[in-house]
C-alpha positions in Angstrom: 63.9 146.7 -178.6 67.3 147.7 -179.8 70.5 145.7 -179.7 72.0 147.8 -176.9 68.9 147.2 -174.7 69.3 143.5 -175.3 73.0 143.6 -174.4 72.2 145.4 -171.2 69.7 142.7 -170.1 72.0 139.8 -170.9 74.2 138.4 -168.2 77.8 139.5 -168.3 80.1 137.3 -170.2 82.0 134.6 -168.3 85.6 135.5 -167.5 88.5 133.3 -168.4 89.4 131.0 -165.6 86.0 131.0 -163.9 85.6 127.2 -164.3 89.0 126.6 -162.7 88.1 128.8 -159.8 84.9 126.9 -159.3 86.7 123.6 -159.4 89.5 124.7 -157.0 86.9 126.1 -154.6 85.3 122.7 -154.4 88.4 120.6 -154.7 88.2 119.1 -151.2 84.6 118.1 -151.7 85.3 116.5 -155.1 88.3 114.6 -153.6 86.1 113.3 -150.8 83.4 112.2 -153.2 86.0 110.4 -155.3 87.4 108.7 -152.2 83.8 107.7 -151.3 83.6 105.8 -154.6 81.6 108.2 -156.8 82.7 108.5 -160.4 83.9 111.8 -161.8 81.0 111.7 -164.2 78.4 111.5 -161.3 80.2 114.3 -159.4 80.4 116.6 -162.5 76.8 115.9 -163.4 75.5 116.8 -159.9 77.6 120.0 -159.7 76.7 121.0 -163.2 73.0 120.5 -162.6 73.2 122.7 -159.5 74.9 125.4 -161.6 78.1 125.6 -159.6 80.4 123.9 -162.1 80.4 126.0 -165.4 82.8 123.8 -167.3 82.4 120.8 -169.6 83.0 117.3 -168.4 86.2 116.9 -170.4 87.7 119.9 -168.7 86.5 118.7 -165.3 88.4 115.4 -165.8 91.5 117.3 -166.7 91.3 119.3 -163.5 90.7 116.1 -161.5 93.9 114.7 -163.1 95.9 117.9 -162.5 94.8 118.9 -159.1 93.7 115.7 -157.3 95.3 112.7 -159.0 98.7 114.4 -159.3 98.5 115.7 -155.8 98.0 112.2 -154.5 101.0 111.1 -156.6 103.1 113.9 -155.1 102.3 112.8 -151.6 104.3 109.7 -152.1 107.9 109.9 -150.8 110.0 111.9 -153.2 112.5 110.1 -155.4 115.8 111.8 -155.6 116.3 113.5 -159.0 119.9 112.5 -159.1 121.1 116.0 -159.7 122.9 116.3 -156.3 123.7 112.7 -155.9 124.6 111.0 -159.2 123.5 107.4 -159.3 126.2 104.8 -158.6 126.7 102.3 -161.4 128.0 99.0 -160.4 130.4 97.7 -162.9 130.5 94.1 -163.7 133.6 92.1 -162.9 135.4 90.5 -165.7 134.5 87.1 -164.4 130.8 88.0 -164.4 130.8 89.0 -168.0 130.0 86.2 -170.4 132.7 85.5 -172.9 131.7 86.0 -176.5 130.5 82.8 -178.1 133.2 81.1 -180.2 132.3 80.4 -183.7 132.6 76.7 -184.3 133.2 76.9 -188.0 134.3 79.7 -190.3 131.8 78.5 -192.8 129.0 79.6 -190.5 130.1 83.2 -190.9 130.6 83.2 -194.6 127.6 81.1 -195.6 125.1 83.2 -197.4 121.8 82.6 -199.0 122.1 82.0 -202.8 119.2 81.8 -205.1 119.5 80.1 -208.4 116.3 79.9 -210.6 118.1 78.3 -213.5 116.8 75.0 -214.7 113.4 75.3 -212.9 110.1 75.6 -214.5 107.7 78.4 -213.9 105.4 76.1 -212.0 108.1 75.1 -209.6 108.9 78.7 -208.9 105.3 79.6 -208.1 
C-alpha cells in the first residue's frame, strides 16, 4: 500500500475552530448541566466519550469561563464606565482633616542611631 492510498483512507484533518464550534453548539446544555450541579470535568468527560467534544479538558474549561461564566457576570446590571459621567469626588472640609501631629521635642527629629564598637570585646559584639 502506498502513502497516497493511506492518506486517501485517513479521515480529513480537523479544521481550526472545530472544538469551539462544538462547544458553542452545546453551550445551553453545558450551562444547564452546570446549573444542575455537575462539575465541568464530568460534563467534558461525558461529551468527550460520546465523541461530540473534540477538545481537551483545559480548553473546555477556558470556553466555560469565556462563554458561560463571563456571560453570567455580564447579566448583572452594568456599572457606568465613567467616560460620559466623570465620578464626583467629595472633598474633605478643612475641619474634617486631621492636623499634622506636632513634634513635642526637636530632639525626636534629630536623634539618630549611632553605633560605637570601641572599647568592647569581640565576645560582647557577637
